[in-house]
C-alpha positions in Angstrom: 0.0 0.0 -0.2 2.9 2.4 1.0 4.1 2.0 -2.8 1.0 2.6 -4.5 0.5 5.9 -2.0 4.2 6.4 -3.2 3.2 7.3 -7.1 0.4 10.1 -5.8 2.3 11.3 -2.9 2.1 15.2 -4.7 -1.6 15.3 -3.3 -2.3 16.1 0.1 -4.2 13.2 1.1 -1.9 10.0 -0.2 0.9 12.7 1.4 -0.3 12.5 4.8 -1.7 8.7 4.9 2.5 7.7 4.0 3.6 10.1 7.2 0.7 9.1 9.0 2.2 5.4 8.1 5.7 6.6 9.3 4.6 7.7 12.8 2.2 5.4 13.8 2.2 1.8 12.3 2.8 -0.8 13.9 4.6 -2.9 11.9 8.4 -1.5 11.4 8.6 -2.2 7.2 5.1 -0.3 7.0 6.9 2.7 8.6 10.3 2.0 6.6 8.4 1.6 3.1 6.3 4.8 3.5 9.3 6.7 4.5 11.1 5.2 1.9 8.2 6.2 -0.7 7.8 9.9 1.0 11.4 10.4 0.0 11.3 8.4 -3.5 8.7 11.1 -5.0 10.4 13.8 -2.7 7.4 14.9 -1.1 7.4 18.6 1.1 7.4 16.8 4.1 10.6 14.3 3.5 12.7 16.2 4.9 11.7 16.7 8.3 10.0 13.8 9.1 13.9 12.0 8.1 15.3 14.6 10.7 12.9 13.6 13.4 13.3 10.1 12.8 16.8 9.8 13.0 16.9 12.3 16.0 14.3 10.3 18.3 16.0 8.2 20.5 13.0 6.2 20.9 12.5 5.1 17.1 13.7 2.0 16.4 17.3 1.7 15.8 16.5 0.5 12.2 14.1 3.1 11.3 16.7 6.0 12.2 19.1 3.9 10.1 17.0 4.1 7.0 15.7 8.0 7.5 20.1 8.4 7.7 20.2 6.7 4.4 17.5 8.0 2.3 19.0 11.2 2.8 21.0 11.0 -0.2 17.9 10.7 -2.3 16.6 13.8 -1.3 19.6 15.6 -2.8 19.5 18.4 -0.5 23.0 19.8 0.9 21.0 21.3 3.8 19.7 17.4 5.4 23.0 16.8 4.8 24.6 19.5 6.9 21.9 19.0 9.3 22.9 15.4 9.9 26.1 15.8 10.5 25.8 18.4 13.1 
């Protein structure tokens, strides 16, 4: 479902559903797939969501690692600088 919504994430409804899945879904794989879908379509919320996740000490390590690895896909030098800081 995350992959299907990812192709439509330019629209507010699918983007919101994906962002909700990243933060609220109980299944770690779904959370990661939703995050990847947001990054792949370069959704406006992706940048802030990545930073929020990699800084969240309570988030699963696997999800935090995925957030860090997805930074490159956004091609945003400012985001990379934030990660290093």
